C-alpha positions in Angstrom: 0.0 0.0 0.0 1.4 3.4 -1.0 0.7 6.9 0.2 0.9 6.5 3.9 2.9 9.7 4.3 1.8 13.4 4.2 3.7 16.7 4.0 6.7 18.2 2.4 9.4 19.5 4.8 7.4 18.6 7.9 6.3 15.1 7.0 4.7 12.2 8.8 3.9 8.6 8.1 1.2 6.6 10.0 1.2 2.8 10.4 -0.8 0.1 12.0 -4.3 -1.3 11.9 -7.5 -0.9 14.0 -7.2 -4.4 15.6 -3.4 -5.0 15.3 -1.1 -4.7 18.3 -0.4 -1.0 17.9 -0.7 2.1 15.7 1.8 4.9 15.4 3.4 7.7 13.4 6.9 8.7 12.4 7.4 12.5 12.2 10.3 13.6 10.0 11.5 17.1 9.4 10.8 18.5 12.9 13.3 21.2 13.7 15.7 20.4 16.5 15.7 22.0 20.0 12.0 22.0 20.6 10.9 20.9 24.1 8.9 17.6 23.6 7.6 15.0 26.0 4.6 12.8 26.4 2.8 15.6 28.3 2.9 17.7 25.1 1.0 15.0 23.1 -1.2 13.2 25.6 -3.8 16.0 26.2 -4.6 16.1 22.5 -5.1 12.3 22.3 -7.3 12.5 25.3 -9.6 14.9 23.5 -10.0 12.4 20.7 -10.7 9.4 23.0 -14.3 8.2 23.5 -16.1 8.8 26.7 -18.6 11.6 26.2 -21.5 10.4 28.4 -22.4 7.4 26.2 -22.4 9.5 23.0 -19.3 7.9 21.5 -17.9 4.5 21.0 -17.6 2.3 24.1 -14.2 1.0 22.9 -11.9 1.6 25.8 -8.5 2.7 24.6 -6.1 4.6 26.9 -4.3 5.9 23.9 -1.1 6.3 25.9 1.6 7.5 23.6 5.3 6.4 23.8 8.1 8.3 22.2 10.7 5.9 20.9 13.1 8.2 19.0 13.9 11.7 18.0 14.1 13.2 21.5 17.0 13.5 23.8 17.1 15.2 27.2 13.6 16.5 26.6 14.3 18.2 23.3 13.9 17.2 19.6 17.1 16.2 17.9 16.0 16.9 14.3 15.9 13.2 13.6 12.7 11.1 13.0 10.3 11.1 15.9 8.7 7.7 16.4 5.4 7.6 18.2 3.6 4.4 19.3 0.1 3.9 20.7 -0.8 0.4 21.8 -4.2 -1.1 21.0 -5.4 -2.6 24.3 -9.1 -3.1 23.7 -9.2 -4.7 20.2 -11.9 -7.3 19.6 -11.4 -8.6 16.1 -14.0 -11.4 16.8 -16.7 -8.7 16.7 -16.1 -8.5 12.9 -16.2 -12.3 12.1 -19.7 -11.9 10.6 -18.6 -9.3 8.1 -15.4 -11.1 7.0 -17.2 -12.3 3.9 -19.8 -9.5 3.4 -19.0 -6.0 2.3 -20.3 -3.4 4.6 -22.1 -0.6 2.6 -20.5 2.8 3.3 -17.2 1.2 4.3 -14.0 0.6 2.3 -14.5 -3.1 2.3 -15.3 -3.5 -1.4 -13.0 -0.9 -2.7 -10.0 -2.3 -0.7 -10.8 -5.8 -2.0 -11.1 -4.5 -5.6 -7.7 -2.7 -5.4 -5.5 -5.1 -3.3 -7.3 -8.4 -3.7 -6.9 -8.9 0.1 -8.2 -6.9 3.0 -8.1 -6.7 6.7 -11.7 -7.1 7.8 -10.9 -6.6 11.5 -12.6 -3.2 11.9 -11.5 -2.2 8.4 -7.7 -2.3 9.1 -6.1 0.8 7.8 -9.4 2.2 6.7 -10.6 2.4 10.3 -10.8 5.8 12.1 -8.5 4.2 14.7 -5.7 5.4 12.4 -6.6 9.0 13.2 -5.1 8.7 16.8 -1.7 8.6 15.1 -2.5 11.8 13.2 -3.5 13.5 16.4 -0.1 12.5 18.0 1.8 13.8 15.0 -0.3 17.0 15.1 0.7 17.6 18.7 4.3 17.7 17.5 3.3 20.1 14.7 1.8 22.5 17.2 5.2 23.0 18.7 6.5 24.3 15.4 3.8 26.9 15.2 3.5 28.3 18.8 2.2 31.6 17.3 -0.9 29.9 16.0 -4.0 28.9 17.9 -6.2 26.2 16.4 -9.7 25.5 17.6 -12.3 23.2 16.0 -15.8 22.5 17.3 -19.0 20.8 16.1 -21.5 23.3 14.8 -24.2 21.0 13.5 -25.3 17.5 14.0 -28.0 15.8 11.9 -28.9 19.1 10.4 -29.5 20.7 13.8 -27.4 23.7 14.8 -28.9 23.8 18.3 -26.3 22.2 20.7 -29.0 21.7 23.4 -30.7 19.1 21.3 -27.7 17.1 20.2 -27.4 14.6 23.0 -31.0 13.4 22.7 -30.7 13.1 18.9 -27.5 11.0 19.2 -29.0 8.7 21.9 -32.1 8.2 19.8 -30.1 7.4 16.7 -28.1 4.9 18.7 -31.2 3.3 20.2 -32.6 2.9 16.6 -29.4 1.3 15.4 -28.6 4.3 13.3 -26.1 7.2 13.2 -25.9 11.0 12.5 -23.6 13.2 10.4 -22.0 16.5 11.6 -20.3 19.7 10.6 -17.1 20.7 12.2 -15.7 24.3 12.0 -12.0 25.0 12.5 -10.5 28.4 13.0 -6.7 29.0 13.1 -5.7 32.5 14.4 -2.2 34.0 14.4 -1.2 32.7 11.0 0.9 35.6 9.5 0.4 36.8 6.0 2.6 35.0 3.4 2.3 31.3 4.2 1.4 29.1 1.3 2.2 29.2 -2.4 0.3 30.0 -5.6 -0.8 27.4 -8.2 0.1 23.9 -7.0 0.8 24.4 -3.3 -2.1 26.6 -2.4 -2.6 26.7 1.3 -6.3 26.3 1.0 -6.0 23.4 -1.4 -3.6 21.6 0.9 -5.8 22.3 4.0 -8.8 21.0 2.1 -6.9 17.9 1.0 -5.6 17.2 4.5 -9.0 17.5 6.1 -10.7 15.6 3.2 -8.3 12.7 4.0 -9.9 12.2 7.4 -12.2 9.2 7.6 -15.9 10.0 7.1 -15.2 13.6 5.8 -17.1 14.1 2.5 -16.9 17.8 2.1 -14.6 20.7 3.0 -15.1 24.5 2.5 -12.9 27.5 3.1 -14.3 30.8 4.3 -17.7 31.4 2.7 -17.3 28.2 0.8 -20.3 27.1 -1.2 -22.2 30.2 0.1 -19.8 32.3 -2.1 -21.6 31.0 -5.2 -24.8 32.8 -4.0 -23.1 36.2 -3.6 -22.3 39.0 -6.1 -18.6 40.0 -6.7 -18.8 43.1 -4.6 -20.4 41.2 -1.8 -17.9 38.4 -1.7 -14.8 40.6 -2.0 -13.3 41.5 1.4 -12.9 45.3 1.6 -9.6 46.6 2.9 -8.9 49.8 4.8 -5.7 51.1 6.4 -5.1 49.7 9.8 -2.8 50.3 12.7 -0.6 47.3 11.8 -1.1 47.2 8.0 -4.1 46.5 5.9 -7.3 45.8 7.8 -9.9 43.5 6.2 -13.6 44.4 6.9 -14.8 40.8 6.2 -13.4 37.4 5.7 -15.3 35.6 3.0 -11.9 34.3 1.7 -11.3 32.4 5.0 -7.9 34.0 5.5 -6.4 32.8 2.2 -6.1 34.7 -1.1 -4.4 33.2 -4.2 -3.3 30.2 -2.1 -1.4 32.5 0.4 -2.5 33.4 3.9 -3.6 37.1 4.5 -3.1 37.3 8.2 -6.8 36.9 8.9 -8.1 33.9 10.8 -8.2 30.8 8.6 -11.7 29.3 8.6 -12.7 26.0 7.3 -15.6 23.6 7.7 -15.7 19.8 7.3 -18.8 17.7 6.7 -18.7 14.3 8.4 -21.0 11.6 7.0 -23.1 9.5 9.4 -21.1 6.5 10.7 -21.5 3.7 8.3 -21.5 1.0 11.0 -25.1 0.7 11.9 -27.2 -2.1 13.4 -29.9 -1.7 10.8 -29.7 -4.3 8.0 -28.5 -2.9 4.6 -28.5 -4.7 1.3 -25.1 -5.9 0.2 -23.2 -8.7 -1.5 -20.7 -11.2 -0.2 -17.2 -11.9 -1.5 -18.7 -14.2 -4.2 -21.1 -11.6 -5.5 -24.2 -13.1 -4.0 -26.9 -11.1 -2.4 -26.5 -10.6 1.3 -27.4 -8.2 4.1 -25.0 -6.3 6.4 -25.6 -5.1 9.9 -22.9 -4.1 12.4 -23.3 -4.6 16.1 -19.8 -3.8 17.3 -18.6 -0.7 19.2 -19.1 2.4 17.1 -19.7 6.1 17.3 -23.3 7.1 16.6 -21.8 10.5 15.5 -18.2 10.4 14.5 -18.0 14.2 14.2 -17.8 14.6 18.0 -14.4 13.1 18.0 -13.5 14.3 14.6 -13.0 17.8 15.7 -9.7 16.8 17.4 -8.5 15.2 14.1 -9.4 18.3 12.1 -7.3 20.4 14.4 -4.4 18.0 14.0 -4.5 18.0 10.2 -4.7 21.8 10.1 -1.7 22.0 12.5 0.3 19.6 10.3 -0.3 21.6 7.1 0.5 25.0 8.8 3.7 23.6 10.3 4.8 22.4 6.9 4.0 25.7 5.2 5.8 27.7 7.9 8.9 25.7 7.2 8.4 26.0 3.4 8.0 29.7 3.7 11.1 30.1 5.9 13.1 28.0 3.4 12.1 30.2 0.4 11.8 33.6 2.0 14.0 33.5 5.1 
Protein backbone atom coordinates (compact mmCIF):
# COMPACT_ATOMS: atom_id res chain seq x y z
CA UNK A 1 0.00 0.00 0.00
CA UNK A 2 1.42 3.38 -1.03
CA UNK A 3 0.72 6.92 0.17
CA UNK A 4 0.91 6.50 3.92
CA UNK A 5 2.90 9.73 4.28
CA UNK A 6 1.83 13.37 4.23
CA UNK A 7 3.66 16.68 4.02
CA UNK A 8 6.72 18.24 2.36
CA UNK A 9 9.38 19.53 4.78
CA UNK A 10 7.40 18.59 7.88
CA UNK A 11 6.33 15.08 6.97
CA UNK A 12 4.69 12.23 8.84
CA UNK A 13 3.87 8.60 8.12
CA UNK A 14 1.25 6.60 9.99
CA UNK A 15 1.23 2.82 10.38
CA UNK A 16 -0.81 0.06 12.01
CA UNK A 17 -4.32 -1.34 11.89
CA UNK A 18 -7.46 -0.94 13.97
CA UNK A 19 -7.15 -4.37 15.61
CA UNK A 20 -3.43 -4.95 15.32
CA UNK A 21 -1.07 -4.73 18.31
CA UNK A 22 -0.42 -1.00 17.93
CA UNK A 23 -0.67 2.07 15.73
CA UNK A 24 1.75 4.93 15.39
CA UNK A 25 3.41 7.69 13.43
CA UNK A 26 6.90 8.68 12.37
CA UNK A 27 7.39 12.46 12.17
CA UNK A 28 10.27 13.60 9.99
CA UNK A 29 11.53 17.14 9.42
CA UNK A 30 10.77 18.48 12.87
CA UNK A 31 13.29 21.23 13.74
CA UNK A 32 15.75 20.41 16.53
CA UNK A 33 15.73 21.96 19.97
CA UNK A 34 11.98 21.98 20.62
CA UNK A 35 10.90 20.86 24.08
CA UNK A 36 8.90 17.65 23.60
CA UNK A 37 7.64 15.03 26.01
CA UNK A 38 4.62 12.76 26.41
CA UNK A 39 2.84 15.56 28.28
CA UNK A 40 2.89 17.67 25.09
CA UNK A 41 1.05 14.96 23.14
CA UNK A 42 -1.24 13.16 25.57
CA UNK A 43 -3.81 15.96 26.17
CA UNK A 44 -4.61 16.08 22.45
CA UNK A 45 -5.05 12.30 22.31
CA UNK A 46 -7.33 12.48 25.35
CA UNK A 47 -9.57 14.92 23.46
CA UNK A 48 -10.02 12.39 20.68
CA UNK A 49 -10.72 9.41 22.97
CA UNK A 50 -14.29 8.16 23.48
CA UNK A 51 -16.09 8.76 26.75
CA UNK A 52 -18.62 11.57 26.22
CA UNK A 53 -21.51 10.36 28.37
CA UNK A 54 -22.43 7.42 26.18
CA UNK A 55 -22.44 9.54 23.01
CA UNK A 56 -19.32 7.94 21.55
CA UNK A 57 -17.88 4.48 20.96
CA UNK A 58 -17.60 2.27 24.07
CA UNK A 59 -14.23 0.97 22.86
CA UNK A 60 -11.93 1.64 25.83
CA UNK A 61 -8.48 2.66 24.61
CA UNK A 62 -6.14 4.56 26.93
CA UNK A 63 -4.27 5.91 23.88
CA UNK A 64 -1.11 6.31 25.93
CA UNK A 65 1.63 7.48 23.59
CA UNK A 66 5.27 6.43 23.79
CA UNK A 67 8.12 8.35 22.18
CA UNK A 68 10.71 5.91 20.85
CA UNK A 69 13.12 8.21 19.01
CA UNK A 70 13.94 11.74 17.97
CA UNK A 71 14.05 13.20 21.49
CA UNK A 72 17.03 13.47 23.84
CA UNK A 73 17.08 15.18 27.22
CA UNK A 74 13.57 16.47 26.58
CA UNK A 75 14.27 18.18 23.26
CA UNK A 76 13.89 17.19 19.62
CA UNK A 77 17.11 16.24 17.89
CA UNK A 78 16.02 16.88 14.29
CA UNK A 79 15.90 13.15 13.58
CA UNK A 80 12.71 11.13 12.95
CA UNK A 81 10.33 11.07 15.92
CA UNK A 82 8.68 7.67 16.35
CA UNK A 83 5.38 7.61 18.25
CA UNK A 84 3.61 4.40 19.33
CA UNK A 85 0.10 3.88 20.72
CA UNK A 86 -0.76 0.37 21.85
CA UNK A 87 -4.15 -1.14 21.04
CA UNK A 88 -5.38 -2.62 24.32
CA UNK A 89 -9.11 -3.13 23.67
CA UNK A 90 -9.17 -4.69 20.22
CA UNK A 91 -11.89 -7.28 19.59
CA UNK A 92 -11.43 -8.62 16.08
CA UNK A 93 -13.96 -11.38 16.75
CA UNK A 94 -16.68 -8.72 16.66
CA UNK A 95 -16.13 -8.54 12.90
CA UNK A 96 -16.21 -12.25 12.09
CA UNK A 97 -19.71 -11.92 10.62
CA UNK A 98 -18.60 -9.29 8.10
CA UNK A 99 -15.43 -11.06 6.98
CA UNK A 100 -17.21 -12.32 3.87
CA UNK A 101 -19.82 -9.54 3.44
CA UNK A 102 -19.03 -6.03 2.26
CA UNK A 103 -20.31 -3.38 4.65
CA UNK A 104 -22.07 -0.63 2.64
CA UNK A 105 -20.52 2.77 3.26
CA UNK A 106 -17.19 1.24 4.30
CA UNK A 107 -14.01 0.64 2.30
CA UNK A 108 -14.48 -3.15 2.31
CA UNK A 109 -15.31 -3.54 -1.36
CA UNK A 110 -12.96 -0.86 -2.69
CA UNK A 111 -9.99 -2.26 -0.73
CA UNK A 112 -10.77 -5.77 -2.00
CA UNK A 113 -11.07 -4.49 -5.56
CA UNK A 114 -7.72 -2.71 -5.37
CA UNK A 115 -5.53 -5.07 -3.35
CA UNK A 116 -7.26 -8.43 -3.70
CA UNK A 117 -6.88 -8.92 0.06
CA UNK A 118 -8.25 -6.90 2.96
CA UNK A 119 -8.10 -6.74 6.74
CA UNK A 120 -11.72 -7.15 7.83
CA UNK A 121 -10.93 -6.57 11.53
CA UNK A 122 -12.60 -3.19 11.88
CA UNK A 123 -11.46 -2.15 8.43
CA UNK A 124 -7.73 -2.33 9.11
CA UNK A 125 -6.07 0.81 7.76
CA UNK A 126 -9.45 2.19 6.70
CA UNK A 127 -10.58 2.41 10.32
CA UNK A 128 -10.82 5.77 12.06
CA UNK A 129 -8.53 4.24 14.69
CA UNK A 130 -5.69 5.43 12.45
CA UNK A 131 -6.56 9.05 13.24
CA UNK A 132 -5.13 8.71 16.76
CA UNK A 133 -1.70 8.58 15.12
CA UNK A 134 -2.51 11.76 13.20
CA UNK A 135 -3.45 13.52 16.42
CA UNK A 136 -0.15 12.49 17.99
CA UNK A 137 1.76 13.82 14.98
CA UNK A 138 -0.35 16.99 15.06
CA UNK A 139 0.72 17.59 18.66
CA UNK A 140 4.33 17.72 17.47
CA UNK A 141 3.33 20.09 14.66
CA UNK A 142 1.80 22.51 17.17
CA UNK A 143 5.24 22.97 18.72
CA UNK A 144 6.52 24.26 15.37
CA UNK A 145 3.79 26.94 15.20
CA UNK A 146 3.45 28.33 18.75
CA UNK A 147 2.20 31.62 17.33
CA UNK A 148 -0.92 29.90 15.95
CA UNK A 149 -4.03 28.92 17.93
CA UNK A 150 -6.24 26.24 16.37
CA UNK A 151 -9.74 25.53 17.59
CA UNK A 152 -12.29 23.15 16.04
CA UNK A 153 -15.80 22.48 17.28
CA UNK A 154 -18.96 20.79 16.13
CA UNK A 155 -21.46 23.34 14.80
CA UNK A 156 -24.16 21.02 13.46
CA UNK A 157 -25.35 17.46 14.05
CA UNK A 158 -27.95 15.76 11.92
CA UNK A 159 -28.92 19.09 10.37
CA UNK A 160 -29.49 20.67 13.79
CA UNK A 161 -27.39 23.68 14.84
CA UNK A 162 -28.86 23.85 18.35
CA UNK A 163 -26.35 22.19 20.68
CA UNK A 164 -28.99 21.74 23.37
CA UNK A 165 -30.73 19.06 21.33
CA UNK A 166 -27.71 17.07 20.16
CA UNK A 167 -27.39 14.61 23.03
CA UNK A 168 -31.00 13.45 22.72
CA UNK A 169 -30.69 13.13 18.95
CA UNK A 170 -27.54 11.03 19.21
CA UNK A 171 -28.98 8.74 21.87
CA UNK A 172 -32.13 8.22 19.82
CA UNK A 173 -30.09 7.40 16.71
CA UNK A 174 -28.06 4.87 18.71
CA UNK A 175 -31.20 3.25 20.15
CA UNK A 176 -32.61 2.94 16.63
CA UNK A 177 -29.40 1.31 15.39
CA UNK A 178 -28.57 4.31 13.25
CA UNK A 179 -26.12 7.25 13.21
CA UNK A 180 -25.88 10.98 12.46
CA UNK A 181 -23.59 13.22 10.45
CA UNK A 182 -22.00 16.46 11.63
CA UNK A 183 -20.31 19.68 10.56
CA UNK A 184 -17.06 20.72 12.24
CA UNK A 185 -15.72 24.27 11.96
CA UNK A 186 -12.03 24.98 12.53
CA UNK A 187 -10.48 28.42 13.02
CA UNK A 188 -6.73 29.05 13.05
CA UNK A 189 -5.70 32.46 14.38
CA UNK A 190 -2.24 33.97 14.44
CA UNK A 191 -1.19 32.73 11.00
CA UNK A 192 0.88 35.57 9.52
CA UNK A 193 0.45 36.80 5.98
CA UNK A 194 2.56 34.96 3.43
CA UNK A 195 2.30 31.26 4.20
CA UNK A 196 1.36 29.07 1.26
CA UNK A 197 2.20 29.25 -2.43
CA UNK A 198 0.31 29.97 -5.63
CA UNK A 199 -0.80 27.40 -8.20
CA UNK A 200 0.15 23.89 -7.03
CA UNK A 201 0.83 24.37 -3.31
CA UNK A 202 -2.06 26.64 -2.40
CA UNK A 203 -2.58 26.74 1.34
CA UNK A 204 -6.34 26.35 1.02
CA UNK A 205 -5.99 23.43 -1.40
CA UNK A 206 -3.60 21.62 0.91
CA UNK A 207 -5.76 22.27 3.96
CA UNK A 208 -8.77 20.95 2.07
CA UNK A 209 -6.86 17.86 0.96
CA UNK A 210 -5.59 17.20 4.47
CA UNK A 211 -9.00 17.47 6.08
CA UNK A 212 -10.65 15.56 3.24
CA UNK A 213 -8.30 12.66 3.97
CA UNK A 214 -9.90 12.18 7.40
CA UNK A 215 -12.21 9.16 7.63
CA UNK A 216 -15.88 10.03 7.05
CA UNK A 217 -15.21 13.58 5.78
CA UNK A 218 -17.12 14.09 2.53
CA UNK A 219 -16.86 17.84 2.06
CA UNK A 220 -14.59 20.75 2.97
CA UNK A 221 -15.14 24.46 2.46
CA UNK A 222 -12.88 27.46 3.13
CA UNK A 223 -14.31 30.79 4.29
CA UNK A 224 -17.72 31.39 2.74
CA UNK A 225 -17.29 28.16 0.78
CA UNK A 226 -20.35 27.13 -1.19
CA UNK A 227 -22.21 30.20 0.05
CA UNK A 228 -19.84 32.33 -2.05
CA UNK A 229 -21.61 31.04 -5.16
CA UNK A 230 -24.75 32.85 -3.99
CA UNK A 231 -23.05 36.24 -3.64
CA UNK A 232 -22.26 38.99 -6.12
CA UNK A 233 -18.64 39.96 -6.68
CA UNK A 234 -18.76 43.11 -4.58
CA UNK A 235 -20.44 41.18 -1.76
CA UNK A 236 -17.92 38.36 -1.72
CA UNK A 237 -14.79 40.55 -1.97
CA UNK A 238 -13.32 41.45 1.43
CA UNK A 239 -12.91 45.27 1.57
CA UNK A 240 -9.59 46.58 2.88
CA UNK A 241 -8.86 49.75 4.82
CA UNK A 242 -5.67 51.14 6.38
CA UNK A 243 -5.08 49.67 9.81
CA UNK A 244 -2.76 50.30 12.73
CA UNK A 245 -0.55 47.33 11.79
CA UNK A 246 -1.07 47.23 8.04
CA UNK A 247 -4.12 46.54 5.85
CA UNK A 248 -7.32 45.79 7.76
CA UNK A 249 -9.92 43.51 6.18
CA UNK A 250 -13.55 44.39 6.86
CA UNK A 251 -14.83 40.83 6.24
CA UNK A 252 -13.41 37.36 5.72
CA UNK A 253 -15.28 35.58 2.98
CA UNK A 254 -11.92 34.29 1.72
CA UNK A 255 -11.32 32.42 4.96
CA UNK A 256 -7.93 34.01 5.50
CA UNK A 257 -6.40 32.83 2.21
CA UNK A 258 -6.09 34.68 -1.12
CA UNK A 259 -4.36 33.22 -4.16
CA UNK A 260 -3.31 30.23 -2.06
CA UNK A 261 -1.42 32.48 0.41
CA UNK A 262 -2.46 33.45 3.94
CA UNK A 263 -3.58 37.05 4.48
CA UNK A 264 -3.06 37.28 8.23
CA UNK A 265 -6.77 36.93 8.91
CA UNK A 266 -8.13 33.89 10.76
CA UNK A 267 -8.16 30.80 8.57
CA UNK A 268 -11.68 29.34 8.64
CA UNK A 269 -12.73 25.98 7.26
CA UNK A 270 -15.62 23.60 7.73
CA UNK A 271 -15.75 19.84 7.26
CA UNK A 272 -18.82 17.71 6.69
CA UNK A 273 -18.68 14.28 8.37
CA UNK A 274 -21.01 11.63 6.98
CA UNK A 275 -23.07 9.47 9.37
CA UNK A 276 -21.06 6.55 10.72
CA UNK A 277 -21.47 3.69 8.25
CA UNK A 278 -21.46 1.00 10.97
CA UNK A 279 -25.13 0.71 11.87
CA UNK A 280 -27.20 -2.10 13.35
CA UNK A 281 -29.94 -1.74 10.75
CA UNK A 282 -29.73 -4.28 7.95
CA UNK A 283 -28.54 -2.87 4.62
CA UNK A 284 -28.53 -4.69 1.30
CA UNK A 285 -25.09 -5.85 0.21
CA UNK A 286 -23.22 -8.70 -1.47
CA UNK A 287 -20.70 -11.22 -0.22
CA UNK A 288 -17.21 -11.90 -1.55
CA UNK A 289 -18.68 -14.22 -4.19
CA UNK A 290 -21.05 -11.56 -5.46
CA UNK A 291 -24.16 -13.14 -3.99
CA UNK A 292 -26.91 -11.06 -2.40
CA UNK A 293 -26.52 -10.58 1.34
CA UNK A 294 -27.39 -8.20 4.14
CA UNK A 295 -25.01 -6.32 6.37
CA UNK A 296 -25.60 -5.11 9.91
CA UNK A 297 -22.86 -4.14 12.36
CA UNK A 298 -23.32 -4.63 16.07
CA UNK A 299 -19.83 -3.83 17.35
CA UNK A 300 -18.64 -0.72 19.21
CA UNK A 301 -19.08 2.36 17.06
CA UNK A 302 -19.68 6.09 17.30
CA UNK A 303 -23.27 7.14 16.60
CA UNK A 304 -21.82 10.51 15.50
CA UNK A 305 -18.15 10.43 14.52
CA UNK A 306 -18.04 14.23 14.22
CA UNK A 307 -17.85 14.57 18.01
CA UNK A 308 -14.36 13.05 18.04
CA UNK A 309 -13.52 14.27 14.56
CA UNK A 310 -12.95 17.84 15.73
CA UNK A 311 -9.65 16.85 17.37
CA UNK A 312 -8.52 15.19 14.14
CA UNK A 313 -9.40 18.27 12.07
CA UNK A 314 -7.29 20.38 14.40
CA UNK A 315 -4.37 17.99 14.02
CA UNK A 316 -4.47 18.00 10.22
CA UNK A 317 -4.67 21.81 10.13
CA UNK A 318 -1.67 22.01 12.48
CA UNK A 319 0.31 19.60 10.30
CA UNK A 320 -0.33 21.62 7.14
CA UNK A 321 0.46 24.95 8.81
CA UNK A 322 3.70 23.64 10.34
CA UNK A 323 4.76 22.36 6.93
CA UNK A 324 4.01 25.68 5.24
CA UNK A 325 5.78 27.69 7.92
CA UNK A 326 8.95 25.72 7.20
CA UNK A 327 8.43 25.99 3.42
CA UNK A 328 7.97 29.75 3.73
CA UNK A 329 11.09 30.08 5.86
CA UNK A 330 13.09 27.97 3.39
CA UNK A 331 12.13 30.18 0.43
CA UNK A 332 11.77 33.62 1.97
CA UNK A 333 13.96 33.47 5.10
